[in-house]
C-alpha positions as CSV (number, residue, x, y, z in Angstrom):
1,K,-11.8,-18.8,10.3
2,K,-11.7,-21.7,7.8
3,R,-14.3,-19.9,5.8
4,Q,-12.3,-16.7,5.8
5,Q,-9.2,-18.5,4.7
6,K,-11.1,-20.2,1.8
7,F,-12.6,-16.9,0.8
8,A,-9.1,-15.2,0.8
9,S,-7.7,-18.0,-1.3
10,Q,-10.5,-17.8,-3.8
11,A,-10.1,-14.0,-4.0
12,K,-6.3,-14.2,-4.6
13,K,-6.9,-16.8,-7.3
14,A,-9.7,-14.7,-8.9
15,I,-7.8,-11.4,-8.7
16,P,-4.0,-11.7,-8.9
17,T,-3.1,-8.2,-7.8
18,N,-3.7,-5.8,-5.0
19,I,-6.5,-3.4,-5.9
20,R,-8.1,-0.8,-3.6
21,M,-11.0,1.4,-4.6
22,I,-12.4,4.5,-2.9
23,S,-15.9,5.4,-4.0
24,G,-17.8,8.6,-3.3
25,S,-21.0,6.8,-2.1
26,H,-22.3,3.4,-1.4
27,D,-24.5,1.6,-4.0
28,M,-27.8,3.2,-2.9
29,Q,-26.4,6.7,-2.5
30,T,-25.9,9.6,-5.0
31,S,-22.9,11.8,-5.5
32,A,-22.8,15.6,-6.0
33,D,-21.0,18.3,-7.9
34,V,-19.5,21.1,-5.9
35,G,-20.5,24.4,-7.4
36,N,-17.5,26.4,-6.1
37,I,-14.5,24.2,-5.3
38,N,-12.4,27.2,-4.2
39,A,-14.9,28.3,-1.6
40,Q,-15.9,24.9,-0.2
41,F,-12.6,22.9,-0.3
42,E,-9.1,23.9,0.4
43,L,-7.3,22.5,-2.7
44,P,-4.0,24.0,-3.7
45,N,-4.3,25.8,-7.0
46,P,-7.5,24.1,-8.1
47,A,-7.9,23.8,-11.9
48,G,-11.4,25.2,-11.8
49,R,-14.4,26.3,-9.9
50,A,-16.4,23.0,-9.8
51,G,-15.6,19.5,-8.9
52,G,-16.9,16.3,-7.4
53,A,-17.4,16.3,-3.7
54,C,-15.7,12.9,-3.1
55,T,-12.6,13.8,-5.2
56,A,-12.3,17.2,-3.6
57,A,-12.6,15.8,-0.1
58,L,-10.0,13.0,-0.8
59,L,-7.5,15.4,-2.3
60,Q,-7.9,17.8,0.7
61,V,-7.2,14.9,3.0
62,L,-4.2,13.7,1.0
63,Y,-2.7,17.2,0.6
64,D,-3.2,17.9,4.4
65,A,-1.3,14.7,5.2
66,H,1.4,15.5,2.8
67,D,1.9,19.0,4.1
68,R,2.2,17.8,7.7
69,G,4.6,15.0,6.7
70,D,2.2,12.3,7.8
71,V,3.2,9.1,6.0
72,N,1.3,6.9,8.4
73,M,-2.2,8.2,7.8
74,S,-4.4,5.1,7.8
75,W,-7.1,4.0,5.4
76,V,-9.7,4.4,8.2
77,D,-8.4,7.9,9.1
78,A,-8.6,9.0,5.4
79,L,-12.1,7.8,4.9
80,R,-13.4,9.2,8.2
81,E,-11.7,12.6,7.5
82,M,-13.4,12.6,4.1
83,R,-16.7,11.9,5.8
84,E,-16.2,14.7,8.2
85,I,-15.2,17.1,5.4
86,L,-18.2,16.1,3.4
87,H,-20.5,16.5,6.4
88,E,-19.2,20.0,7.2
89,K,-19.8,21.0,3.6
90,G,-23.4,19.8,3.7
91,F,-23.0,16.5,1.8
92,D,-24.4,13.2,3.2
93,Q,-22.2,10.9,1.1
94,I,-20.5,8.1,2.9
95,P,-17.1,7.1,1.4
96,Q,-16.4,3.4,1.0
97,L,-13.3,1.4,0.5
98,S,-13.3,-1.9,-1.3
99,S,-10.4,-4.2,-2.1
100,S,-9.2,-7.4,-3.6
101,R,-7.5,-8.4,-0.3
102,M,-8.5,-8.1,3.3
103,I,-6.9,-4.8,4.4
104,D,-6.1,-3.8,8.0
105,V,-7.8,-0.4,7.7
106,C,-5.3,0.9,10.3
107,D,-2.5,0.3,7.9
108,P,-1.1,3.4,6.1
109,F,-2.9,4.8,3.1
110,V,-0.4,4.2,0.3
111,I,-0.7,4.9,-3.5
112,T,3.0,4.3,-4.3
113,P,4.6,1.7,-1.9
114,E,8.2,2.1,-0.7
115,S,9.1,-1.0,-2.7
116,F,8.4,0.8,-6.0
117,D,11.6,1.0,-8.0
118,P,11.4,3.8,-10.7
119,G,14.4,2.3,-12.4
120,F,12.5,-0.9,-13.3
121,N,8.8,0.0,-13.0
122,K,6.4,2.7,-14.0
123,Q,3.5,4.5,-12.4
124,R,0.5,4.5,-14.8
125,A,-2.8,6.2,-14.7
126,V,-6.1,6.3,-16.6
127,L,-8.2,9.4,-15.7
128,I,-11.7,9.8,-17.0
129,G,-13.9,12.9,-16.6
130,I,-17.2,13.3,-18.4
131,N,-19.4,16.5,-18.2
132,Y,-21.8,15.4,-20.9
133,K,-21.8,18.8,-22.4
134,G,-25.0,19.6,-24.2
135,Q,-26.8,16.5,-22.9
136,K,-29.6,16.2,-20.4
137,G,-28.0,15.8,-17.0
138,Q,-24.9,17.8,-17.9
139,L,-22.3,18.0,-15.1
140,S,-19.8,20.8,-14.4
141,G,-17.0,19.5,-12.3
142,C,-15.7,16.2,-13.8
143,H,-13.0,17.8,-16.0
144,N,-11.7,19.7,-13.0
145,D,-11.6,16.5,-11.0
146,V,-9.2,15.1,-13.6
147,H,-7.1,18.2,-13.7
148,N,-6.8,18.2,-9.9
149,V,-6.0,14.5,-9.6
150,T,-3.4,14.8,-12.4
151,Q,-1.7,17.6,-10.5
152,Y,-1.6,15.6,-7.3
153,L,-0.3,12.4,-9.0
154,K,2.5,14.4,-10.7
155,E,3.5,16.7,-7.9
156,V,3.2,14.4,-4.9
157,Q,3.3,10.9,-6.2
158,G,5.8,11.4,-9.0
159,F,3.7,10.2,-12.0
160,K,5.0,11.3,-15.4
161,D,2.8,12.8,-18.2
162,E,3.7,10.1,-20.7
163,N,2.2,7.4,-18.5
164,I,-1.0,9.2,-17.8
165,T,-4.0,8.6,-20.2
166,I,-6.8,11.2,-20.0
167,L,-10.2,10.9,-21.5
168,M,-12.4,14.0,-21.3
169,D,-15.2,15.5,-23.4
170,D,-13.5,18.9,-23.5
171,G,-12.5,19.0,-27.2
172,M,-8.8,18.7,-26.4
173,H,-8.6,15.1,-25.2
174,K,-9.9,11.8,-26.6
175,P,-13.6,11.7,-25.9
176,P,-14.6,9.1,-23.2
177,T,-16.9,7.0,-25.3
178,K,-17.7,3.5,-24.3
179,S,-15.2,2.0,-26.8
180,A,-12.5,4.5,-25.7
181,I,-12.9,3.7,-22.0
182,I,-12.7,0.0,-22.6
183,S,-9.7,0.4,-24.9
184,A,-7.9,2.5,-22.3
185,F,-8.5,-0.1,-19.7
186,K,-7.4,-3.0,-21.9
187,R,-4.2,-1.1,-23.0
188,L,-3.5,-0.3,-19.3
189,V,-3.7,-4.1,-18.5
190,K,-1.5,-4.9,-21.5
191,Q,1.2,-2.4,-20.6
192,T,1.3,-2.9,-16.8
193,K,4.0,-5.2,-15.4
194,E,4.7,-6.8,-12.1
195,G,5.9,-4.1,-9.6
196,D,4.1,-1.2,-11.4
197,V,1.8,1.3,-9.7
198,V,-1.6,2.0,-11.3
199,F,-4.2,4.7,-10.5
200,C,-7.6,4.8,-12.2
201,Q,-10.1,7.6,-11.8
202,Y,-13.7,8.0,-13.0
203,S,-15.7,11.2,-12.5
204,G,-19.1,11.3,-14.2
205,H,-22.5,9.7,-14.1
206,G,-23.0,6.4,-12.5
207,G,-26.1,4.2,-12.9
208,R,-27.8,0.9,-12.0
209,L,-29.3,-1.9,-14.1
210,P,-31.1,-5.0,-12.9
211,D,-28.6,-7.6,-11.9
212,D,-28.2,-10.3,-14.5
213,N,-26.3,-13.0,-12.6
214,G,-27.4,-12.8,-8.9
215,D,-24.2,-11.3,-7.5
216,E,-25.6,-8.1,-6.1
217,D,-27.1,-7.6,-2.6
218,D,-29.5,-4.9,-3.9
219,G,-30.5,-6.7,-7.1
220,Y,-28.8,-4.2,-9.4
221,D,-25.5,-4.0,-11.2
222,E,-23.6,-0.7,-10.8
223,T,-22.5,1.0,-14.0
224,L,-20.3,3.7,-15.5
225,I,-22.0,6.0,-18.0
226,P,-19.9,6.7,-21.1
227,L,-20.3,9.9,-23.2
228,D,-22.2,8.0,-25.9
229,F,-24.4,6.0,-23.5
230,Q,-27.6,6.7,-25.6
231,K,-26.0,4.8,-28.5
232,S,-23.7,2.3,-26.7
233,G,-25.2,1.8,-23.3
234,H,-23.7,1.3,-19.8
235,I,-20.4,-0.3,-18.8
236,R,-21.5,-2.8,-16.1
237,D,-19.5,-3.6,-13.0
238,D,-19.3,-7.2,-14.2
239,D,-17.7,-6.1,-17.4
240,L,-15.1,-3.9,-15.5
241,L,-14.3,-7.0,-13.5
242,K,-13.6,-9.1,-16.7
243,I,-11.9,-6.3,-18.7
244,L,-9.8,-4.5,-16.0
245,I,-9.7,-6.3,-12.7
246,H,-9.3,-10.0,-13.4
247,P,-6.6,-9.7,-16.0
248,M,-4.4,-7.2,-14.2
249,P,-1.0,-8.8,-13.6
250,A,0.1,-9.9,-10.1
251,K,2.1,-7.8,-7.7
252,V,0.8,-4.5,-9.0
253,T,-0.4,-1.8,-6.6
254,M,-3.6,-0.4,-8.0
255,T,-5.7,2.4,-6.6
256,C,-9.1,3.5,-8.0
257,L,-11.2,6.6,-7.3
258,M,-14.8,6.4,-8.4
259,D,-16.7,9.6,-8.0
260,S,-20.2,8.8,-9.2
261,C,-23.6,7.7,-8.0
262,H,-24.1,4.1,-6.9
263,S,-20.3,3.5,-7.0
264,G,-19.8,1.6,-3.8
265,T,-19.1,-1.8,-5.4
266,V,-18.7,-0.8,-9.1
267,L,-15.6,-3.0,-9.4
268,D,-17.2,-6.0,-7.6
269,L,-14.2,-6.5,-5.3
270,P,-14.5,-9.1,-2.6
271,Y,-13.9,-7.0,0.5
272,R,-15.4,-3.7,1.6
273,F,-15.3,-1.1,4.4
274,V,-17.7,1.8,4.9
275,G,-16.3,5.0,6.4
276,D,-19.4,5.8,8.4
277,G,-17.8,5.8,11.9
278,D,-19.6,2.6,12.8
279,H,-17.5,0.0,11.0
280,V,-14.1,-0.9,12.4
281,E,-12.8,-3.5,9.8
282,M,-13.3,-4.7,6.3
283,E,-16.0,-7.3,5.6
284,M,-16.3,-10.1,3.1
285,N,-18.7,-9.5,0.2
286,D,-20.6,-12.8,0.4
287,R,-22.3,-12.2,-2.9
288,V,-19.1,-12.5,-4.9
289,N,-19.4,-15.5,-7.2
290,F,-16.1,-17.3,-7.3
291,T,-17.4,-20.2,-9.3
292,E,-17.9,-18.3,-12.6
293,A,-15.4,-19.3,-15.2
294,L,-14.1,-15.8,-15.8
295,W,-13.2,-15.5,-12.2
296,T,-11.5,-18.8,-11.5
297,G,-10.1,-21.4,-13.9
298,L,-8.8,-18.9,-16.4
299,S,-5.2,-17.8,-17.0
300,V,-4.5,-14.1,-17.2
301,T,-4.2,-14.4,-20.9
302,A,-7.5,-16.1,-21.2
303,G,-9.0,-13.5,-19.0
304,V,-7.9,-10.8,-21.3
305,V,-9.3,-12.6,-24.3
306,A,-12.6,-13.1,-22.5
307,G,-12.6,-9.4,-21.5
308,N,-12.1,-8.4,-25.1
309,A,-14.9,-10.6,-26.2
310,I,-17.4,-9.2,-23.7
311,A,-16.4,-5.6,-24.2
312,D,-18.5,-5.3,-27.3
313,A,-21.3,-7.5,-26.1
314,V,-23.0,-5.1,-23.7
315,N,-25.7,-3.0,-25.4
316,V,-28.3,-1.7,-23.0
317,A,-31.4,0.0,-24.2
318,P,-31.4,3.7,-23.1
319,E,-34.9,3.4,-21.6
320,M,-33.5,1.0,-18.9
321,M,-31.2,3.6,-17.5
322,I,-31.2,5.1,-14.0
323,L,-28.4,7.6,-14.1
324,G,-26.7,9.8,-11.4
325,G,-23.7,11.9,-10.8
326,G,-24.5,15.4,-10.0
327,P,-27.1,18.2,-10.2
328,N,-29.7,17.9,-12.9
329,A,-29.1,14.1,-13.1
330,I,-30.8,12.0,-15.7
331,H,-33.8,10.0,-14.5
332,E,-35.4,7.4,-16.6
333,H,-38.3,5.4,-15.1
334,S,-37.3,6.4,-11.6
335,D,-39.4,8.2,-9.0
336,T,-36.5,8.8,-6.6
337,A,-34.1,11.7,-6.4
338,C,-30.8,10.5,-8.0
339,C,-28.4,13.2,-7.0
340,A,-27.9,15.9,-4.4
341,V,-28.0,19.4,-5.6
342,S,-25.1,21.5,-4.3
C-alpha cells in the first residue's frame, strides 16, 4: 500500500491533470480499417463507408448509452462492450484504457464532467485523421473517423466548431504533418485552462521503434506516424509525454482516443486496464520512470519549454520504421503481419 501511495504521489506530480486514453489495441496488436462502416457498425448517419474498428465500436457504445439515457455506464462496461462488438464483427483487437490517475473502472465513463461550467470554461478538441493518400500503406477510414467523432462531440457532448482543430490529408484541412501535429498539441496546451475539457483523437498508422530510455516492457517505443514520416520521422510516445501530457494544466478533464496499431501505451501514462474480460482493475505501469527531469522537478512552464525543444529533435531514419494501422500496412524490416485485413 505504501508503494501504491508513493506511486500515486509521483504520478500526480509528474502529470498535473486527469488524462484517460482509450486505445484500439495493446502495444503488440494491430488495428484495422472497416471496409463498410454502414454494414458492420450501427453509427447514426456515418460520414462515410469506411472507418477504424476501434473508433466505430466506441461510438456505437457511446451512442447506445446516450439513446437509452444511461449516464452511469462504467469504463469497464464500455471497454467490454467494445470488445464484444469487435469480436462479433470479426476483429481480435483488445481495447485498453490507460490514465494518469488510478481509476475505479466501475465509475461512470465521462468525457464532460457535471462540474464543467460552459460560462467559464471551454471544451477543446484536436482530431487527426491520416489516410496517406498516394503512399504505400494508404488507409481508407481515418477521415471518416474524424467526421464521426466530430459529429458525436458536437451533438452529444456540446463541443463548438471554433474550439475543434482538425488535421486531415483531404485537401480541405491543414495536412497532418509532424510539425502541424506537434504545433496543434502545443497550442492546445497553451490555450487550455483549469476546468476545461479536452478531447484528442488520432486515427492513422502507428509504429514501433527500439526503446531509447528503458521505459518500455517490450523494448519498443510506440509512435504516431505523421503524413510526412518519410522526411520527418515518427512522433515517439516519450515526445508526446513531454509535449502534450506533462505540461497540460491541472484540473483539466482530458480524454484521448488512439485508433492505430501498437497504441496501448502510446501516451506513456502510469496506469492501465485491458478490456479483455480477465482484468478487474487498473494496474500500475512499473516501467514508468519518475526520476527523469522532464517528469518531475520541472514546472509546467519549464515543461512546455522542454517540450518545444524536443519537438524538433526527433528525426528517425525511414528504414527503421515498423508501421501499422490498417489494410496494406507498411512493413520495413519486419517479417510479421502488421495489420488485420477487413
